[in-house]
N, C-alpha and C positions, 0 to 999 in steps of 0.2 A: 669610427665610421670607416667602412671599407671604401677606398677611393674608386675602385673598379665599378661600383654600382652607380656612381655619378657619371653617366655616359652621354649626357646631352648638354650642350652649351646653350644657355637661355639668357635672354635679356630681361631684366626687371625694370619696369617704367612706372612713373607716378604722374598723375594729372597735374598740370600747372596752368595758371592763367597768365598769359602774356599779352602784349599789345601789338597790333599790326601797324603798318605804316601810317594809317589814318588815326591811330590812337584808340581804336576800338578793341575791346577785350577779345582775346582769341584763346580758346582752349587747346592745349597741346600736351603731348606725353613726353616727359623728360626721362632720359635713361638714368637709373639709379646705380645699376651694376650689371656686369656680365659674369655669370657664375655657372659652375657645373651642377647638373641636377639629375635626379631620377624621376621620370614622368610615368605615372601609372593611371590608366583610365579605369575608373571604378564602375560607373553605370552610364547608360544612355537612355533617354526617354523622349517622348514626343508630347508636346502640350500645345494648347492654343493660347496665344498671347496677342492681345489687340486684334482679335478676329483673324488671326493668321497662324497657321500651323507652324510650330517651331521645334527644332531638334535641340535638346540640351544634353551635353556630355559632362559628367562630373569626373574630376580628376584630382589626384593627389600628387603634388610636386615636392620632393624632398631635396633640400639643399643644406649646406653647412650653416651653422647657427649665425644669424644676423639679428640685430635688434632694431633695425631701421625700416621694417616692413609693416604694412597694415592692410586691412581690407580696403578695396577700392583701387589698389594698384593692379598692374597687369604683368603677365609673364608672356614674352614673345618667344616662340620656338618655330623657326622657319617662317611659314606664312600663317601659322595658327596663333591666335590671341586668346589667352586664358585670363579670365577675370578672377582676381583673388577675392574669395568670400570670407575666409577666416585664416588666421595665422596661429598654428599650434606648435609652440616651442616644446622641446623635449627637456623637461626640468630635471629629469633624473641624471642623464649623462651630460647634458648641456653641450652636445656636439652638433645637433641638427635642429631643423625646423621643418615642419610639414605645412605646405600651403594647400588649403582646400580651395579648389578652383572650379570654374565652369566655362565651357565653351558654348556660346549660344549662336546657333546657325540659322 
């Protein structure tokens, strides 16, 4: 994999259930890793969800191979949050993994 194509530093986070001071469950996002990535926006579409017009951007984020990622995690790039919908490992060269993501605005 050419290192020059991984030109954006992203943070990968996973959901976690913790407790607040009163002992109540509190959902939080915990950092898994900070990695270099190549972010490509594939398509954009508008749809109606819950009686509200919503913009959806589909993206592909390529990083070096990792085995600790799954759907439901998030990728944070600056102020943009990408929801990971699928993890596609490259089984041929075993050098990279593509994350199929969505930005819902």
